[in-house]
HTML snippet that shows the backbone in 3Dmol.js (N, CA, C, O; Angstrom):
<script src="https://3Dmol.org/build/3Dmol-min.js"></script>
<div id="view" style="width:600px;height:400px;position:relative"></div>
<script>
const pdb = `
ATOM      1  N   UNK A   1      14.048   1.254  54.880  1.00  0.00           N
ATOM      2  CA  UNK A   1      12.810   1.916  54.102  1.00  0.00           C
ATOM      3  C   UNK A   1      11.892   0.753  53.371  1.00  0.00           C
ATOM      4  O   UNK A   1      12.447  -0.175  52.783  1.00  0.00           O
ATOM      5  N   UNK A   2      10.731   0.839  53.428  1.00  0.00           N
ATOM      6  CA  UNK A   2       9.661  -0.022  53.016  1.00  0.00           C
ATOM      7  C   UNK A   2       9.393   0.183  51.822  1.00  0.00           C
ATOM      8  O   UNK A   2       9.635   1.306  51.380  1.00  0.00           O
ATOM      9  N   UNK A   3       8.864  -0.749  51.016  1.00  0.00           N
ATOM     10  CA  UNK A   3       8.203  -0.315  49.752  1.00  0.00           C
ATOM     11  C   UNK A   3       6.975  -1.218  49.484  1.00  0.00           C
ATOM     12  O   UNK A   3       6.846  -2.321  50.016  1.00  0.00           O
ATOM     13  N   UNK A   4       6.178  -0.735  48.715  1.00  0.00           N
ATOM     14  CA  UNK A   4       6.202   0.394  47.687  1.00  0.00           C
ATOM     15  C   UNK A   4       6.388   1.889  48.559  1.00  0.00           C
ATOM     16  O   UNK A   4       6.284   2.037  49.776  1.00  0.00           O
ATOM     17  N   UNK A   5       6.663   2.818  47.633  1.00  0.00           N
ATOM     18  CA  UNK A   5       6.609   4.091  48.012  1.00  0.00           C
ATOM     19  C   UNK A   5       5.727   4.918  47.366  1.00  0.00           C
ATOM     20  O   UNK A   5       5.683   4.699  46.156  1.00  0.00           O
ATOM     21  N   UNK A   6       4.913   5.910  47.811  1.00  0.00           N
ATOM     22  CA  UNK A   6       3.902   6.498  47.230  1.00  0.00           C
ATOM     23  C   UNK A   6       4.289   7.865  46.925  1.00  0.00           C
ATOM     24  O   UNK A   6       5.055   8.369  47.746  1.00  0.00           O
ATOM     25  N   UNK A   7       3.942   8.581  45.943  1.00  0.00           N
ATOM     26  CA  UNK A   7       3.996  10.191  45.877  1.00  0.00           C
ATOM     27  C   UNK A   7       2.896  10.730  45.186  1.00  0.00           C
ATOM     28  O   UNK A   7       2.287   9.937  44.468  1.00  0.00           O
ATOM     29  N   UNK A   8       2.457  12.016  45.238  1.00  0.00           N
ATOM     30  CA  UNK A   8       1.420  12.403  44.789  1.00  0.00           C
ATOM     31  C   UNK A   8       1.837  12.850  43.302  1.00  0.00           C
ATOM     32  O   UNK A   8       2.990  13.094  42.948  1.00  0.00           O
ATOM     33  N   UNK A   9       0.724  12.911  42.526  1.00  0.00           N
ATOM     34  CA  UNK A   9       1.185  13.287  41.179  1.00  0.00           C
ATOM     35  C   UNK A   9       1.423  14.741  41.033  1.00  0.00           C
ATOM     36  O   UNK A   9       0.641  15.544  41.540  1.00  0.00           O
ATOM     37  N   UNK A  10       2.484  15.126  40.353  1.00  0.00           N
ATOM     38  CA  UNK A  10       2.933  16.635  40.352  1.00  0.00           C
ATOM     39  C   UNK A  10       2.060  17.526  39.636  1.00  0.00           C
ATOM     40  O   UNK A  10       2.133  18.752  39.714  1.00  0.00           O
ATOM     41  N   UNK A  11       1.146  16.819  38.863  1.00  0.00           N
ATOM     42  CA  UNK A  11       0.437  17.595  38.004  1.00  0.00           C
ATOM     43  C   UNK A  11      -1.118  17.770  38.658  1.00  0.00           C
ATOM     44  O   UNK A  11      -1.970  18.549  38.229  1.00  0.00           O
ATOM     45  N   UNK A  12      -1.228  17.102  39.490  1.00  0.00           N
ATOM     46  CA  UNK A  12      -2.663  17.255  40.202  1.00  0.00           C
ATOM     47  C   UNK A  12      -2.833  18.452  41.095  1.00  0.00           C
ATOM     48  O   UNK A  12      -2.431  18.456  42.259  1.00  0.00           O
ATOM     49  N   UNK A  13      -3.473  19.524  40.487  1.00  0.00           N
ATOM     50  CA  UNK A  13      -3.890  20.657  41.343  1.00  0.00           C
ATOM     51  C   UNK A  13      -4.536  20.705  42.666  1.00  0.00           C
ATOM     52  O   UNK A  13      -5.570  20.040  42.720  1.00  0.00           O
ATOM     53  N   UNK A  14      -4.236  21.251  43.628  1.00  0.00           N
ATOM     54  CA  UNK A  14      -4.997  21.159  44.759  1.00  0.00           C
ATOM     55  C   UNK A  14      -4.648  22.840  45.516  1.00  0.00           C
ATOM     56  O   UNK A  14      -3.655  23.548  45.347  1.00  0.00           O
ATOM     57  N   UNK A  15      -5.715  23.062  46.256  1.00  0.00           N
ATOM     58  CA  UNK A  15      -5.992  24.200  46.822  1.00  0.00           C
ATOM     59  C   UNK A  15      -6.552  24.308  48.172  1.00  0.00           C
ATOM     60  O   UNK A  15      -7.359  23.440  48.504  1.00  0.00           O
ATOM     61  N   UNK A  16      -6.222  25.327  49.086  1.00  0.00           N
ATOM     62  CA  UNK A  16      -6.718  25.220  50.610  1.00  0.00           C
ATOM     63  C   UNK A  16      -7.695  26.013  50.478  1.00  0.00           C
ATOM     64  O   UNK A  16      -7.660  27.093  49.890  1.00  0.00           O
ATOM     65  N   UNK A  17      -8.867  25.391  51.161  1.00  0.00           N
ATOM     66  CA  UNK A  17     -10.310  26.118  51.302  1.00  0.00           C
ATOM     67  C   UNK A  17     -10.548  26.092  52.501  1.00  0.00           C
ATOM     68  O   UNK A  17     -10.957  24.975  52.816  1.00  0.00           O
ATOM     69  N   UNK A  18     -10.473  27.046  53.665  1.00  0.00           N
ATOM     70  CA  UNK A  18     -10.641  26.872  54.833  1.00  0.00           C
ATOM     71  C   UNK A  18      -9.834  25.999  55.449  1.00  0.00           C
ATOM     72  O   UNK A  18      -8.625  26.229  55.411  1.00  0.00           O
ATOM     73  N   UNK A  19     -10.352  24.749  56.186  1.00  0.00           N
ATOM     74  CA  UNK A  19      -9.491  23.782  56.917  1.00  0.00           C
ATOM     75  C   UNK A  19      -9.436  22.657  55.978  1.00  0.00           C
ATOM     76  O   UNK A  19      -8.887  21.615  56.340  1.00  0.00           O
ATOM     77  N   UNK A  20      -9.867  22.745  54.996  1.00  0.00           N
ATOM     78  CA  UNK A  20      -9.738  21.650  53.867  1.00  0.00           C
ATOM     79  C   UNK A  20      -8.942  21.763  52.828  1.00  0.00           C
ATOM     80  O   UNK A  20      -8.841  22.865  52.289  1.00  0.00           O
ATOM     81  N   UNK A  21      -8.302  20.779  52.396  1.00  0.00           N
ATOM     82  CA  UNK A  21      -7.532  20.859  50.892  1.00  0.00           C
ATOM     83  C   UNK A  21      -8.228  20.184  49.869  1.00  0.00           C
ATOM     84  O   UNK A  21      -8.567  19.009  50.011  1.00  0.00           O
ATOM     85  N   UNK A  22      -8.500  20.918  48.716  1.00  0.00           N
ATOM     86  CA  UNK A  22      -9.230  20.396  47.750  1.00  0.00           C
ATOM     87  C   UNK A  22      -8.349  20.149  46.508  1.00  0.00           C
ATOM     88  O   UNK A  22      -7.746  21.053  45.928  1.00  0.00           O
ATOM     89  N   UNK A  23      -8.324  18.778  46.128  1.00  0.00           N
ATOM     90  CA  UNK A  23      -7.439  18.203  44.990  1.00  0.00           C
ATOM     91  C   UNK A  23      -8.291  17.808  43.853  1.00  0.00           C
ATOM     92  O   UNK A  23      -9.165  16.980  44.107  1.00  0.00           O
ATOM     93  N   UNK A  24      -8.185  18.297  42.514  1.00  0.00           N
ATOM     94  CA  UNK A  24      -8.879  18.256  41.451  1.00  0.00           C
ATOM     95  C   UNK A  24      -8.471  16.726  41.081  1.00  0.00           C
ATOM     96  O   UNK A  24      -7.333  16.290  40.911  1.00  0.00           O
ATOM     97  N   UNK A  25      -9.606  16.086  41.008  1.00  0.00           N
ATOM     98  CA  UNK A  25      -9.501  14.659  40.058  1.00  0.00           C
ATOM     99  C   UNK A  25     -10.094  15.091  38.779  1.00  0.00           C
ATOM    100  O   UNK A  25     -11.289  15.201  38.504  1.00  0.00           O
ATOM    101  N   UNK A  26      -8.975  15.339  37.981  1.00  0.00           N
ATOM    102  CA  UNK A  26      -9.209  15.646  36.513  1.00  0.00           C
ATOM    103  C   UNK A  26     -10.052  14.691  35.900  1.00  0.00           C
ATOM    104  O   UNK A  26     -11.042  15.114  35.303  1.00  0.00           O
ATOM    105  N   UNK A  27      -9.824  13.433  35.944  1.00  0.00           N
ATOM    106  CA  UNK A  27     -10.300  12.173  35.200  1.00  0.00           C
ATOM    107  C   UNK A  27     -11.825  12.330  35.405  1.00  0.00           C
ATOM    108  O   UNK A  27     -12.534  12.337  34.399  1.00  0.00           O
ATOM    109  N   UNK A  28     -12.359  12.451  36.567  1.00  0.00           N
ATOM    110  CA  UNK A  28     -13.778  12.560  36.964  1.00  0.00           C
ATOM    111  C   UNK A  28     -14.398  13.859  37.245  1.00  0.00           C
ATOM    112  O   UNK A  28     -15.496  13.933  37.797  1.00  0.00           O
ATOM    113  N   UNK A  29     -13.680  14.952  36.854  1.00  0.00           N
ATOM    114  CA  UNK A  29     -14.074  16.492  36.890  1.00  0.00           C
ATOM    115  C   UNK A  29     -14.568  16.496  38.247  1.00  0.00           C
ATOM    116  O   UNK A  29     -15.756  16.806  38.328  1.00  0.00           O
ATOM    117  N   UNK A  30     -14.010  16.248  39.285  1.00  0.00           N
ATOM    118  CA  UNK A  30     -14.403  16.458  40.789  1.00  0.00           C
ATOM    119  C   UNK A  30     -13.388  17.026  41.543  1.00  0.00           C
ATOM    120  O   UNK A  30     -12.231  17.128  41.136  1.00  0.00           O
ATOM    121  N   UNK A  31     -13.795  17.418  42.679  1.00  0.00           N
ATOM    122  CA  UNK A  31     -13.006  17.817  43.818  1.00  0.00           C
ATOM    123  C   UNK A  31     -12.760  16.654  44.692  1.00  0.00           C
ATOM    124  O   UNK A  31     -13.691  15.849  44.733  1.00  0.00           O
ATOM    125  N   UNK A  32     -11.605  16.356  45.474  1.00  0.00           N
ATOM    126  CA  UNK A  32     -11.422  15.523  46.552  1.00  0.00           C
ATOM    127  C   UNK A  32     -11.224  16.407  47.668  1.00  0.00           C
ATOM    128  O   UNK A  32     -10.298  17.217  47.621  1.00  0.00           O
ATOM    129  N   UNK A  33     -12.107  16.339  48.830  1.00  0.00           N
ATOM    130  CA  UNK A  33     -11.667  17.101  49.832  1.00  0.00           C
ATOM    131  C   UNK A  33     -11.004  16.380  50.906  1.00  0.00           C
ATOM    132  O   UNK A  33     -11.388  15.255  51.225  1.00  0.00           O
ATOM    133  N   UNK A  34     -10.005  16.975  51.501  1.00  0.00           N
ATOM    134  CA  UNK A  34      -9.302  16.109  52.477  1.00  0.00           C
ATOM    135  C   UNK A  34      -9.163  16.833  53.704  1.00  0.00           C
ATOM    136  O   UNK A  34      -8.673  17.954  53.573  1.00  0.00           O
ATOM    137  N   UNK A  35      -9.497  16.446  54.962  1.00  0.00           N
ATOM    138  CA  UNK A  35      -9.452  17.173  56.019  1.00  0.00           C
ATOM    139  C   UNK A  35      -8.075  17.502  56.343  1.00  0.00           C
ATOM    140  O   UNK A  35      -7.252  17.411  55.432  1.00  0.00           O
ATOM    141  N   UNK A  36      -7.638  17.925  57.669  1.00  0.00           N
ATOM    142  CA  UNK A  36      -6.357  18.344  58.105  1.00  0.00           C
ATOM    143  C   UNK A  36      -5.406  17.099  58.026  1.00  0.00           C
ATOM    144  O   UNK A  36      -4.363  17.278  57.397  1.00  0.00           O
ATOM    145  N   UNK A  37      -5.606  15.957  58.536  1.00  0.00           N
ATOM    146  CA  UNK A  37      -4.740  14.873  58.385  1.00  0.00           C
ATOM    147  C   UNK A  37      -4.401  14.595  56.796  1.00  0.00           C
ATOM    148  O   UNK A  37      -3.258  14.493  56.350  1.00  0.00           O
ATOM    149  N   UNK A  38      -5.547  14.499  56.071  1.00  0.00           N
ATOM    150  CA  UNK A  38      -5.592  14.160  54.694  1.00  0.00           C
ATOM    151  C   UNK A  38      -4.548  15.251  53.795  1.00  0.00           C
ATOM    152  O   UNK A  38      -3.797  14.961  52.864  1.00  0.00           O
ATOM    153  N   UNK A  39      -4.773  16.482  54.377  1.00  0.00           N
ATOM    154  CA  UNK A  39      -3.929  17.660  53.907  1.00  0.00           C
ATOM    155  C   UNK A  39      -2.370  17.402  54.454  1.00  0.00           C
ATOM    156  O   UNK A  39      -1.404  17.937  53.909  1.00  0.00           O
ATOM    157  N   UNK A  40      -2.263  16.579  55.515  1.00  0.00           N
ATOM    158  CA  UNK A  40      -0.711  16.647  55.946  1.00  0.00           C
ATOM    159  C   UNK A  40      -0.301  15.315  55.126  1.00  0.00           C
ATOM    160  O   UNK A  40       0.828  15.214  54.647  1.00  0.00           O
ATOM    161  N   UNK A  41      -1.227  14.345  54.993  1.00  0.00           N
ATOM    162  CA  UNK A  41      -0.614  13.404  54.106  1.00  0.00           C
ATOM    163  C   UNK A  41      -0.336  13.742  52.850  1.00  0.00           C
ATOM    164  O   UNK A  41       0.644  13.154  52.392  1.00  0.00           O
ATOM    165  N   UNK A  42      -0.857  14.476  52.157  1.00  0.00           N
ATOM    166  CA  UNK A  42      -0.940  15.022  51.006  1.00  0.00           C
ATOM    167  C   UNK A  42       0.556  15.749  50.788  1.00  0.00           C
ATOM    168  O   UNK A  42       1.340  15.461  49.883  1.00  0.00           O
ATOM    169  N   UNK A  43       0.745  16.663  51.732  1.00  0.00           N
ATOM    170  CA  UNK A  43       1.964  17.509  51.862  1.00  0.00           C
ATOM    171  C   UNK A  43       3.160  16.362  52.036  1.00  0.00           C
ATOM    172  O   UNK A  43       4.204  16.526  51.405  1.00  0.00           O
ATOM    173  N   UNK A  44       3.025  15.383  52.761  1.00  0.00           N
ATOM    174  CA  UNK A  44       4.205  14.373  52.868  1.00  0.00           C
ATOM    175  C   UNK A  44       4.362  13.753  51.649  1.00  0.00           C
ATOM    176  O   UNK A  44       5.521  13.416  51.405  1.00  0.00           O
ATOM    177  N   UNK A  45       3.414  13.470  50.692  1.00  0.00           N
ATOM    178  CA  UNK A  45       3.640  12.879  49.691  1.00  0.00           C
ATOM    179  C   UNK A  45       4.293  13.482  48.397  1.00  0.00           C
ATOM    180  O   UNK A  45       4.434  12.910  47.316  1.00  0.00           O
ATOM    181  N   UNK A  46       4.712  14.944  48.785  1.00  0.00           N
ATOM    182  CA  UNK A  46       5.527  15.595  47.720  1.00  0.00           C
ATOM    183  C   UNK A  46       6.741  14.680  47.500  1.00  0.00           C
ATOM    184  O   UNK A  46       7.067  14.452  46.335  1.00  0.00           O
ATOM    185  N   UNK A  47       7.332  14.218  48.352  1.00  0.00           N
ATOM    186  CA  UNK A  47       8.456  13.182  48.309  1.00  0.00           C
ATOM    187  C   UNK A  47       7.917  11.643  48.345  1.00  0.00           C
ATOM    188  O   UNK A  47       6.923  11.282  48.975  1.00  0.00           O
ATOM    189  N   UNK A  48       8.584  10.972  47.717  1.00  0.00           N
ATOM    190  CA  UNK A  48       8.019   9.474  47.929  1.00  0.00           C
ATOM    191  C   UNK A  48       8.250   8.882  49.234  1.00  0.00           C
ATOM    192  O   UNK A  48       9.359   8.927  49.766  1.00  0.00           O
ATOM    193  N   UNK A  49       7.048   8.225  49.871  1.00  0.00           N
ATOM    194  CA  UNK A  49       7.228   7.576  51.213  1.00  0.00           C
ATOM    195  C   UNK A  49       6.506   6.341  51.222  1.00  0.00           C
ATOM    196  O   UNK A  49       5.603   6.203  50.396  1.00  0.00           O
ATOM    197  N   UNK A  50       6.764   5.428  52.025  1.00  0.00           N
ATOM    198  CA  UNK A  50       6.038   4.224  52.208  1.00  0.00           C
ATOM    199  C   UNK A  50       4.827   4.631  52.958  1.00  0.00           C
ATOM    200  O   UNK A  50       4.725   5.715  53.533  1.00  0.00           O
ATOM    201  N   UNK A  51       3.867   3.665  52.925  1.00  0.00           N
ATOM    202  CA  UNK A  51       2.838   3.585  54.075  1.00  0.00           C
ATOM    203  C   UNK A  51       3.271   3.682  55.385  1.00  0.00           C
ATOM    204  O   UNK A  51       2.713   4.498  56.119  1.00  0.00           O
ATOM    205  N   UNK A  52       4.488   2.744  55.954  1.00  0.00           N
ATOM    206  CA  UNK A  52       4.690   3.058  57.085  1.00  0.00           C
ATOM    207  C   UNK A  52       5.531   4.325  57.411  1.00  0.00           C
ATOM    208  O   UNK A  52       5.385   4.863  58.509  1.00  0.00           O
ATOM    209  N   UNK A  53       6.401   4.817  56.500  1.00  0.00           N
ATOM    210  CA  UNK A  53       6.694   6.158  56.975  1.00  0.00           C
ATOM    211  C   UNK A  53       5.547   7.232  56.851  1.00  0.00           C
ATOM    212  O   UNK A  53       5.669   8.176  57.632  1.00  0.00           O
ATOM    213  N   UNK A  54       4.610   7.256  56.131  1.00  0.00           N
ATOM    214  CA  UNK A  54       3.512   7.987  56.392  1.00  0.00           C
ATOM    215  C   UNK A  54       2.954   8.069  57.671  1.00  0.00           C
ATOM    216  O   UNK A  54       2.867   9.137  58.278  1.00  0.00           O
ATOM    217  N   UNK A  55       2.415   6.551  58.294  1.00  0.00           N
ATOM    218  CA  UNK A  55       1.964   6.539  59.318  1.00  0.00           C
ATOM    219  C   UNK A  55       2.887   6.976  60.498  1.00  0.00           C
ATOM    220  O   UNK A  55       2.278   7.383  61.488  1.00  0.00           O
ATOM    221  N   UNK A  56       4.229   6.965  60.568  1.00  0.00           N
ATOM    222  CA  UNK A  56       4.952   7.423  61.416  1.00  0.00           C
ATOM    223  C   UNK A  56       5.081   8.896  61.427  1.00  0.00           C
ATOM    224  O   UNK A  56       5.238   9.405  62.537  1.00  0.00           O
ATOM    225  N   UNK A  57       5.051   9.502  60.626  1.00  0.00           N
ATOM    226  CA  UNK A  57       5.031  10.841  60.289  1.00  0.00           C
ATOM    227  C   UNK A  57       3.621  11.353  60.915  1.00  0.00           C
ATOM    228  O   UNK A  57       3.661  12.387  61.583  1.00  0.00           O
ATOM    229  N   UNK A  58       2.345  10.674  60.733  1.00  0.00           N
ATOM    230  CA  UNK A  58       1.231  11.170  61.215  1.00  0.00           C
ATOM    231  C   UNK A  58       1.228  10.875  62.505  1.00  0.00           C
ATOM    232  O   UNK A  58       0.845  11.802  63.219  1.00  0.00           O
ATOM    233  N   UNK A  59       1.566   9.765  63.116  1.00  0.00           N
ATOM    234  CA  UNK A  59       1.531   9.517  64.602  1.00  0.00           C
ATOM    235  C   UNK A  59       2.242  10.388  65.168  1.00  0.00           C
ATOM    236  O   UNK A  59       1.877  10.625  66.319  1.00  0.00           O
ATOM    237  N   UNK A  60       3.339  11.106  64.720  1.00  0.00           N
ATOM    238  CA  UNK A  60       4.156  12.067  65.342  1.00  0.00           C
ATOM    239  C   UNK A  60       3.652  13.235  65.596  1.00  0.00           C
ATOM    240  O   UNK A  60       4.057  13.910  66.543  1.00  0.00           O
ATOM    241  N   UNK A  61       2.524  13.702  64.633  1.00  0.00           N
ATOM    242  CA  UNK A  61       1.782  15.045  64.646  1.00  0.00           C
ATOM    243  C   UNK A  61       0.282  15.000  65.076  1.00  0.00           C
ATOM    244  O   UNK A  61      -0.367  15.951  65.511  1.00  0.00           O
ATOM    245  N   UNK A  62      -0.091  13.896  64.904  1.00  0.00           N
ATOM    246  CA  UNK A  62      -1.523  13.984  65.560  1.00  0.00           C
ATOM    247  C   UNK A  62      -1.815  13.076  66.581  1.00  0.00           C
ATOM    248  O   UNK A  62      -1.217  12.001  66.619  1.00  0.00           O
ATOM    249  N   UNK A  63      -2.773  13.410  67.528  1.00  0.00           N
ATOM    250  CA  UNK A  63      -3.225  12.491  68.452  1.00  0.00           C
ATOM    251  C   UNK A  63      -4.083  11.349  67.934  1.00  0.00           C
ATOM    252  O   UNK A  63      -5.283  11.557  67.754  1.00  0.00           O
ATOM    253  N   UNK A  64      -3.573  10.203  67.691  1.00  0.00           N
ATOM    254  CA  UNK A  64      -4.396   8.995  67.169  1.00  0.00           C
ATOM    255  C   UNK A  64      -3.639   7.847  67.525  1.00  0.00           C
ATOM    256  O   UNK A  64      -2.415   7.858  67.661  1.00  0.00           O
ATOM    257  N   UNK A  65      -4.484   6.704  67.699  1.00  0.00           N
ATOM    258  CA  UNK A  65      -3.774   5.564  68.103  1.00  0.00           C
ATOM    259  C   UNK A  65      -3.061   4.867  66.614  1.00  0.00           C
ATOM    260  O   UNK A  65      -3.452   5.136  65.478  1.00  0.00           O
ATOM    261  N   UNK A  66      -1.990   3.969  66.944  1.00  0.00           N
ATOM    262  CA  UNK A  66      -1.442   3.481  65.831  1.00  0.00           C
ATOM    263  C   UNK A  66      -2.111   2.632  64.871  1.00  0.00           C
ATOM    264  O   UNK A  66      -1.833   2.732  63.676  1.00  0.00           O
ATOM    265  N   UNK A  67      -3.081   1.695  65.345  1.00  0.00           N
ATOM    266  CA  UNK A  67      -3.998   0.791  64.573  1.00  0.00           C
ATOM    267  C   UNK A  67      -5.077   1.893  63.709  1.00  0.00           C
ATOM    268  O   UNK A  67      -5.306   1.841  62.501  1.00  0.00           O
ATOM    269  N   UNK A  68      -5.528   2.669  64.480  1.00  0.00           N
ATOM    270  CA  UNK A  68      -6.455   3.701  63.737  1.00  0.00           C
ATOM    271  C   UNK A  68      -5.774   4.374  62.525  1.00  0.00           C
ATOM    272  O   UNK A  68      -6.246   4.415  61.389  1.00  0.00           O
ATOM    273  N   UNK A  69      -4.506   4.933  62.959  1.00  0.00           N
ATOM    274  CA  UNK A  69      -3.834   5.523  62.010  1.00  0.00           C
ATOM    275  C   UNK A  69      -3.330   4.733  60.607  1.00  0.00           C
ATOM    276  O   UNK A  69      -3.211   5.305  59.523  1.00  0.00           O
ATOM    277  N   UNK A  70      -3.108   3.566  60.799  1.00  0.00           N
ATOM    278  CA  UNK A  70      -2.576   2.456  59.534  1.00  0.00           C
ATOM    279  C   UNK A  70      -3.950   2.123  58.965  1.00  0.00           C
ATOM    280  O   UNK A  70      -3.958   2.124  57.734  1.00  0.00           O
ATOM    281  N   UNK A  71      -4.987   1.870  59.482  1.00  0.00           N
ATOM    282  CA  UNK A  71      -6.108   1.712  58.737  1.00  0.00           C
ATOM    283  C   UNK A  71      -6.484   2.702  57.991  1.00  0.00           C
ATOM    284  O   UNK A  71      -6.805   2.382  56.846  1.00  0.00           O
ATOM    285  N   UNK A  72      -6.571   4.120  58.343  1.00  0.00           N
ATOM    286  CA  UNK A  72      -7.028   5.145  57.762  1.00  0.00           C
ATOM    287  C   UNK A  72      -6.289   5.799  56.661  1.00  0.00           C
ATOM    288  O   UNK A  72      -6.732   6.414  55.691  1.00  0.00           O
ATOM    289  N   UNK A  73      -4.933   5.512  57.049  1.00  0.00           N
ATOM    290  CA  UNK A  73      -3.992   5.664  55.926  1.00  0.00           C
ATOM    291  C   UNK A  73      -4.048   5.065  54.558  1.00  0.00           C
ATOM    292  O   UNK A  73      -3.957   5.591  53.448  1.00  0.00           O
ATOM    293  N   UNK A  74      -4.250   3.625  54.990  1.00  0.00           N
ATOM    294  CA  UNK A  74      -4.351   2.662  54.189  1.00  0.00           C
ATOM    295  C   UNK A  74      -5.524   3.135  53.034  1.00  0.00           C
ATOM    296  O   UNK A  74      -5.432   3.199  51.809  1.00  0.00           O
ATOM    297  N   UNK A  75      -6.558   3.409  53.865  1.00  0.00           N
ATOM    298  CA  UNK A  75      -7.969   3.615  53.093  1.00  0.00           C
ATOM    299  C   UNK A  75      -7.666   4.684  52.294  1.00  0.00           C
ATOM    300  O   UNK A  75      -7.833   4.520  51.086  1.00  0.00           O
ATOM    301  N   UNK A  76      -7.172   5.976  52.770  1.00  0.00           N
ATOM    302  CA  UNK A  76      -6.990   7.248  52.033  1.00  0.00           C
ATOM    303  C   UNK A  76      -5.945   6.948  50.786  1.00  0.00           C
ATOM    304  O   UNK A  76      -6.106   7.466  49.681  1.00  0.00           O
ATOM    305  N   UNK A  77      -4.804   6.008  51.110  1.00  0.00           N
ATOM    306  CA  UNK A  77      -3.755   5.803  49.924  1.00  0.00           C
ATOM    307  C   UNK A  77      -4.601   5.154  48.832  1.00  0.00           C
ATOM    308  O   UNK A  77      -4.544   5.551  47.668  1.00  0.00           O
ATOM    309  N   UNK A  78      -5.442   4.081  49.251  1.00  0.00           N
ATOM    310  CA  UNK A  78      -6.325   3.351  48.267  1.00  0.00           C
ATOM    311  C   UNK A  78      -6.946   4.270  47.401  1.00  0.00           C
ATOM    312  O   UNK A  78      -6.660   4.353  46.207  1.00  0.00           O
ATOM    313  N   UNK A  79      -7.862   5.024  48.021  1.00  0.00           N
ATOM    314  CA  UNK A  79      -8.675   6.005  47.430  1.00  0.00           C
ATOM    315  C   UNK A  79      -7.822   6.943  46.443  1.00  0.00           C
ATOM    316  O   UNK A  79      -8.179   7.059  45.271  1.00  0.00           O
ATOM    317  N   UNK A  80      -6.859   7.510  46.860  1.00  0.00           N
ATOM    318  CA  UNK A  80      -5.948   8.414  46.138  1.00  0.00           C
ATOM    319  C   UNK A  80      -5.676   7.886  44.974  1.00  0.00           C
ATOM    320  O   UNK A  80      -5.928   8.448  43.908  1.00  0.00           O
ATOM    321  N   UNK A  81      -5.006   6.482  45.114  1.00  0.00           N
ATOM    322  CA  UNK A  81      -4.268   5.792  44.108  1.00  0.00           C
ATOM    323  C   UNK A  81      -5.330   5.437  43.064  1.00  0.00           C
ATOM    324  O   UNK A  81      -5.100   5.554  41.860  1.00  0.00           O
ATOM    325  N   UNK A  82      -6.703   4.925  43.634  1.00  0.00           N
ATOM    326  CA  UNK A  82      -7.553   4.608  42.595  1.00  0.00           C
ATOM    327  C   UNK A  82      -8.107   5.752  41.537  1.00  0.00           C
ATOM    328  O   UNK A  82      -8.511   5.569  40.388  1.00  0.00           O
ATOM    329  N   UNK A  83      -7.988   7.136  42.365  1.00  0.00           N
ATOM    330  CA  UNK A  83      -8.435   8.159  41.682  1.00  0.00           C
ATOM    331  C   UNK A  83      -7.543   8.742  40.660  1.00  0.00           C
ATOM    332  O   UNK A  83      -7.814   9.669  39.896  1.00  0.00           O
ATOM    333  N   UNK A  84      -6.378   8.034  40.753  1.00  0.00           N
ATOM    334  CA  UNK A  84      -4.888   8.504  39.912  1.00  0.00           C
ATOM    335  C   UNK A  84      -4.442   9.846  40.470  1.00  0.00           C
ATOM    336  O   UNK A  84      -3.866  10.580  39.666  1.00  0.00           O
ATOM    337  N   UNK A  85      -4.592  10.249  41.590  1.00  0.00           N
ATOM    338  CA  UNK A  85      -4.229  11.268  42.582  1.00  0.00           C
ATOM    339  C   UNK A  85      -2.539  11.280  43.060  1.00  0.00           C
ATOM    340  O   UNK A  85      -1.674  12.152  43.147  1.00  0.00           O
ATOM    341  N   UNK A  86      -2.609   9.802  43.310  1.00  0.00           N
ATOM    342  CA  UNK A  86      -0.983   9.408  44.195  1.00  0.00           C
ATOM    343  C   UNK A  86      -0.972   8.033  43.188  1.00  0.00           C
ATOM    344  O   UNK A  86      -1.850   7.268  42.789  1.00  0.00           O
ATOM    345  N   UNK A  87       0.416   8.132  43.006  1.00  0.00           N
ATOM    346  CA  UNK A  87       0.942   6.852  42.376  1.00  0.00           C
ATOM    347  C   UNK A  87       2.100   6.140  43.130  1.00  0.00           C
ATOM    348  O   UNK A  87       2.754   6.728  43.991  1.00  0.00           O
ATOM    349  N   UNK A  88       2.307   4.962  42.803  1.00  0.00           N
ATOM    350  CA  UNK A  88       3.506   4.252  43.066  1.00  0.00           C
ATOM    351  C   UNK A  88       4.791   4.968  42.515  1.00  0.00           C
ATOM    352  O   UNK A  88       4.825   5.380  41.355  1.00  0.00           O
ATOM    353  N   UNK A  89       5.839   5.104  43.378  1.00  0.00           N
ATOM    354  CA  UNK A  89       6.929   5.692  43.005  1.00  0.00           C
ATOM    355  C   UNK A  89       7.694   4.783  42.002  1.00  0.00           C
ATOM    356  O   UNK A  89       8.052   3.671  42.391  1.00  0.00           O
ATOM    357  N   UNK A  90       7.985   5.221  40.635  1.00  0.00           N
ATOM    358  CA  UNK A  90       8.574   4.003  39.853  1.00  0.00           C
ATOM    359  C   UNK A  90       9.950   3.784  39.974  1.00  0.00           C
ATOM    360  O   UNK A  90      10.554   2.945  39.306  1.00  0.00           O
ATOM    361  N   UNK A  91      10.648   4.783  41.112  1.00  0.00           N
ATOM    362  CA  UNK A  91      11.860   4.716  40.963  1.00  0.00           C
ATOM    363  C   UNK A  91      12.335   4.213  42.408  1.00  0.00           C
ATOM    364  O   UNK A  91      12.782   5.029  43.214  1.00  0.00           O
ATOM    365  N   UNK A  92      12.230   2.873  42.714  1.00  0.00           N
ATOM    366  CA  UNK A  92      12.793   2.407  44.405  1.00  0.00           C
ATOM    367  C   UNK A  92      14.059   2.677  44.767  1.00  0.00           C
ATOM    368  O   UNK A  92      14.289   2.574  45.972  1.00  0.00           O
ATOM    369  N   UNK A  93      15.149   3.067  43.902  1.00  0.00           N
ATOM    370  CA  UNK A  93      16.450   3.272  44.156  1.00  0.00           C
ATOM    371  C   UNK A  93      16.652   4.808  44.646  1.00  0.00           C
ATOM    372  O   UNK A  93      17.689   5.170  45.202  1.00  0.00           O
ATOM    373  N   UNK A  94      15.566   5.669  44.387  1.00  0.00           N
ATOM    374  CA  UNK A  94      15.822   7.236  44.528  1.00  0.00           C
ATOM    375  C   UNK A  94      15.711   7.440  46.210  1.00  0.00           C
ATOM    376  O   UNK A  94      15.859   8.556  46.708  1.00  0.00           O
TER     377      UNK A  94
END
`;
const viewer = $3Dmol.createViewer("view");
viewer.addModel(pdb, "pdb");
viewer.setStyle({}, {cartoon: {color: "spectrum"}});
viewer.zoomTo();
viewer.render();
</script>
């Protein structure tokens, strides 16, 4: 397993609206909309995973090339971490 591992904040409210997932960014009082791939990434982050693990899961489920998946997964993770919706798992031994 590679590190760091990421997880979604358990207190970040989220709701499905049509084919999108809306996550409330409480600090900014705004919703963050995620498409189907982003919604799946969010679901995967219920348990701590590394970026490599996320990419592997997404590659198995979506028709996308590996390079694009890595780039886009990293971008979404950076954005969600910057918003405080995803955090680095503090327990690397779990």
